[in-house]
C-alpha positions as CSV (number, residue, x, y, z in Angstrom):
1,M,181.8,272.1,100.8
2,P,182.2,272.6,104.7
3,N,185.4,272.3,106.4
4,L,185.7,268.5,107.7
5,K,186.8,267.7,111.2
6,L,187.0,264.2,112.7
7,W,184.5,264.2,115.6
8,V,184.9,261.3,118.5
9,R,182.8,260.7,121.6
10,A,184.2,257.8,123.6
11,G,181.1,256.2,125.1
12,D,177.9,257.5,126.7
13,G,179.7,259.7,129.2
14,A,182.0,261.7,127.1
15,N,181.3,264.7,124.8
16,Y,182.0,265.2,121.3
17,N,185.6,266.2,120.4
18,D,186.8,267.5,117.2
19,F,190.4,266.6,115.9
20,D,192.2,267.4,112.8
21,G,194.0,264.0,112.2
22,L,193.8,260.3,112.7
23,Q,197.0,260.4,114.8
24,E,195.2,262.8,117.5
25,V,192.1,260.6,117.3
26,A,194.2,257.2,118.3
27,E,196.1,259.1,121.0
28,Y,192.8,260.5,122.5
29,L,191.2,257.0,122.4
30,A,194.4,255.7,123.9
31,E,194.0,258.1,126.9
32,M,190.3,257.1,127.2
33,G,191.2,253.6,127.6
34,A,190.3,252.1,124.4
35,T,192.3,249.2,123.2
36,D,192.6,247.7,119.7
37,P,191.3,246.2,117.4
38,L,188.5,248.6,117.1
39,E,185.5,247.1,115.3
40,W,182.7,248.7,113.5
41,A,179.6,249.2,115.5
42,N,177.7,251.1,113.0
43,D,178.1,253.4,110.2
44,L,179.4,256.2,112.5
45,G,180.9,254.3,115.2
46,V,183.2,251.5,116.5
47,S,183.7,249.4,119.4
48,S,186.6,248.1,121.6
49,P,186.6,245.6,124.6
50,E,186.1,248.8,126.7
51,F,183.3,250.3,124.6
52,R,180.5,248.0,123.5
53,G,176.8,248.0,122.8
54,K,175.0,251.4,123.3
55,N,178.5,252.6,125.0
56,Y,180.3,252.5,121.7
57,I,182.8,255.2,120.2
58,S,181.5,257.8,117.7
59,V,184.0,258.7,115.2
60,Y,183.2,260.4,111.9
61,W,183.9,263.3,109.4
62,G,181.7,266.0,110.2
63,D,181.2,269.8,109.8
64,D,181.9,272.5,112.4
65,D,178.6,271.8,114.3
66,A,179.6,268.0,114.7
67,Q,176.8,267.0,112.0
68,P,178.0,263.9,110.2
69,I,179.0,264.1,106.6
70,R,180.6,260.6,106.3
71,P,182.1,257.8,108.0
72,L,185.7,256.8,108.2
73,T,186.7,254.7,105.1
74,P,188.1,251.3,105.6
75,D,191.6,252.6,105.0
76,E,191.1,255.2,107.7
77,H,189.6,252.8,110.0
78,N,192.6,250.7,109.7
79,E,194.9,253.3,110.0
80,V,193.3,254.4,113.6
81,N,193.9,250.9,114.6
82,R,197.4,251.0,113.6
83,L,198.0,254.0,115.4
84,L,196.2,253.2,118.7
85,L,198.4,250.1,118.7
86,S,201.7,252.1,118.4
87,S,200.5,254.5,120.9
88,R,200.4,251.9,123.5
89,G,204.1,251.1,122.6
90,Q,203.7,248.0,120.9
């Protein structure tokens, strides 16, 4: 089994970045201007008011080469939303 990393790409203009945990993902998304609630865009992505349509946020578990292995679970998705909200100081 490959070593899993969280991969995130915030919209069309960003590069893929790898993270070790959901807290780091939420902090990065806050820095990129994403606001909650994040909604499912497709199997491997979410959207926020700032990132919609084809400009959605890719977020998934992948291998060292950013190849997708699995999407976030519903619990992980909810946790990112919770952490994103708390990272904004609310």
